[in-house]
C-alpha positions, 0 to 999 in steps of 0.5 A: 525461522517460521515453520513451513506449511505443508500442502498437497496442492502446492510445491515449495519451489524454493526448497526444491531448487535449493536442495537440488543446486546449492551445493554445486555452487561456490562457497560464497554463493552458498553462504548467501543462499544458506542464510536466505533458507534459514531466515526465509520469513525475515528475507520476505522483508529485506533488500539485497543490500540488507542480505549482503550485510548480514553475510558480509557480501555484496548485494550483486553476489545476493543477486547472482546467488538467486539467479543461480537457482533460476529466479530472475532476481530477489523480487521473483524469489520473494514473490515465490516464497510469499505465495508458499507462506501465504497464498494469494487468494483471488477475488473470487475465492475471497467473495466465495469464502465470504458468502459461504460463511454468511446466512441465506439472508440479507441480515447477515450481510448487513451486520458483516459490513456493520460489525466490520466498520465498527471495529475499524471505526474503534481503532481509528478513533483510538489515541495512537491513530488520533496522534498519527492523523494529527501529524498527517493533517500538519503535513497536508496543510503545508503541502505544495501538492498532495499525491494520493496513491493507490491502485486497484480498487484503491485507485478509485478512492485515490481519484475521489480523495484527490478531488476532495482535497483539490475542492478545498484549495490544495492541489492534489493529483492520483497516482493510480495507474500501473506500468508506463501509466504510472510512470507519466504520473510520477512526473507530477511529483515534486519536492515540497509535495506530500504523498498520501499512500494506500498499501498493504502487506505486499511491496509490489513494483508500483508502490516500491517505485513511487517510494523510491522517487518520493524519497529522491525528492524528499517527499514526506509520505503518509501511509494508510494500511492494515499492515503496520509492520510492512516494508511500506510502513517502515519507509513512511513518515506517518502510519495511520492503521485502517483495518480492512477486515479480510481475515481468514480469507474474507473480502476486505472492506474498502469503506474503512479507508474511505472513511479515513481519507474523509477524515483527513479532508475535513480535518485539513479544511478545518484547519485551513478555513480561509483557504477552504472557503475561498476555493468553494467560492471560486468553484461556485463562481465558475459553476454559475458562469458555466450555467449562464453560458448554457443559457445564452446558447 
């Protein structure tokens, strides 16, 4: 088990509840909680079914055990544990950490970004990533439609890359909302589509729901991530390692993901030259008609 970090500013909620309540529960529930307590870092990446199999019980019993300690469910428990092991930094904290590590001159900021992108490009151009990108391109070329998933800052990249894919003749839509908005976007997913997903370590509900629908429809998944050992990576058909920096609480660089997306778009375009040129000609025809319409007004 990963050693528990101690901090004066954080409370180990799991530890407190486990010590206070677990001994009051039935032997079956205690067995589940004992396993979770002994495998805390492992449980972060487990489903209720996987925990149940390890303890020889049912997933419903796992959920009841977790709820008996006052958690809403397994997701609530994992989020609480994740905050203890690796507390989530806010954008303000990341920016503060980054700028405080730089010298008070323009060159240090330039070097920080350029060095981050150089490291990323070295990894992106490595043999394993080249093979992964080649596999991804072969899937994208045959896609009925490309769905580009990303939330937060990655949502902007999702819109941009979906537009680029559409320009070269492959229908593409972005999945970049949350809540009801994402639910509406997911209606566009159909069999024969390919899901191009940007996601990191956190198994957030938006990504999990999107992957569940992709699995139900048999939609193939290409994942762009810096967390190649994450739950999302385990469910993807192709994983492309995209370093983003962000080590030691520093600001991550989204430009590295953009580099990978543009590599994919251009590779698909070159692999489908006839379709790409036909689509671009249609765009120019529409554009000329629109300009002519403006002149006639």
